[in-house]
C-alpha positions as CSV (number, residue, x, y, z in Angstrom):
1,X,21.2,-13.7,19.9
2,X,18.5,-13.3,17.4
3,X,16.2,-10.3,17.9
4,X,13.2,-10.2,15.7
5,X,11.3,-7.0,15.0
6,X,7.5,-6.8,15.4
7,X,5.6,-7.8,12.3
8,X,4.5,-4.2,11.9
9,X,8.1,-3.2,11.3
10,X,8.3,-5.6,8.3
11,X,5.2,-4.1,6.9
12,X,6.2,-0.4,7.3
13,X,9.9,-0.5,6.6
14,X,9.7,-1.2,2.9
15,X,7.2,1.6,2.5
16,X,9.6,4.0,4.4
17,X,12.5,3.1,2.1
18,X,10.2,3.6,-0.9
19,X,9.0,7.0,0.3
20,X,12.5,8.2,1.1
21,X,13.7,7.1,-2.4
22,X,10.7,9.0,-3.9
23,X,10.9,12.2,-1.9
24,X,14.6,12.6,-1.2
25,X,17.7,12.3,-3.3
26,X,20.2,9.7,-2.0
27,X,22.8,12.4,-1.4
28,X,20.7,14.6,0.8
29,X,21.5,14.4,4.5
30,X,19.2,14.6,7.5
31,X,20.5,18.2,8.1
32,X,19.2,19.2,4.7
33,X,15.7,17.9,5.2
34,X,13.0,20.0,6.9
35,X,10.5,18.8,9.4
36,X,7.7,19.5,6.9
37,X,9.4,17.3,4.4
38,X,9.6,14.5,6.9
39,X,5.9,15.0,7.8
40,X,5.0,14.7,4.1
41,X,6.9,11.4,3.9
42,X,5.2,10.2,7.1
43,X,1.8,11.1,5.7
44,X,2.5,9.3,2.4
45,X,3.6,6.1,4.2
46,X,0.6,6.3,6.6
47,X,-1.8,6.7,3.7
48,X,-0.4,3.5,2.1
49,X,-0.7,1.7,5.4
50,X,-4.3,2.7,5.8
51,X,-5.1,1.6,2.2
52,X,-3.6,-1.9,2.9
53,X,-4.8,-2.1,6.5
54,X,-7.9,0.1,7.0
55,X,-8.3,-1.1,10.6
56,X,-5.4,1.1,11.6
57,X,-7.3,4.3,10.9
58,X,-10.9,3.2,11.6
59,X,-11.1,1.7,15.1
60,X,-14.6,2.3,16.4
61,X,-13.7,1.8,20.0
62,X,-11.1,4.6,19.7
63,X,-13.7,6.9,18.4
64,X,-16.0,6.2,21.4
65,X,-13.1,6.8,23.7
66,X,-12.3,10.1,22.0
67,X,-15.9,11.3,22.4
68,X,-15.9,10.5,26.1
69,X,-12.6,12.3,26.7
70,X,-13.4,15.2,24.4
71,X,-13.8,17.8,27.2
72,X,-10.8,16.6,29.2
73,X,-7.3,17.8,28.6
74,X,-5.9,14.3,28.2
75,X,-3.8,13.3,25.2
76,X,-5.2,10.5,23.0
77,X,-2.9,7.9,21.6
78,X,-4.8,5.6,19.3
79,X,-3.5,3.1,16.7
80,X,-3.1,5.8,14.1
81,X,-1.0,7.9,16.3
82,X,1.2,5.0,17.3
83,X,1.7,3.9,13.7
84,X,2.6,7.5,12.6
85,X,5.1,7.7,15.5
86,X,6.7,4.4,14.4
87,X,6.8,5.6,10.8
88,X,8.5,8.8,11.9
89,X,11.1,6.8,13.9
90,X,11.8,4.5,11.0
91,X,12.2,7.5,8.6
92,X,14.6,9.2,10.9
93,X,16.6,6.0,11.6
94,X,16.8,5.3,7.8
95,X,18.0,8.9,7.1
96,X,20.8,8.4,9.7
97,X,21.7,5.1,8.3
98,X,21.9,6.6,4.8
99,X,24.1,9.4,6.2
100,X,26.5,6.8,7.6
101,X,26.7,5.0,4.3
102,X,27.5,8.3,2.4
103,X,30.2,9.4,4.8
104,X,31.9,5.9,5.0
């Protein structure tokens, strides 16, 4: 069977690999990397995504929704949040993949 990833994966994944190569040495394992360092990499990838695709960050309908829900205790998950979560997942997955390649 052939499972294709969503188009967004093919846009984000090369940026994730580039960020990991830039911020982390190839020999560092996931245990050696702090959450703050991962957040820095996520922010760097997200910033590149917004530069190439500004609609990710600037969705006017999301802003109106946020304003309506401001006084309620409801979590908001807009495009930016979803993209950042996907970037985080891809970074962690790539770090685990690299760990397997180092130990094999």
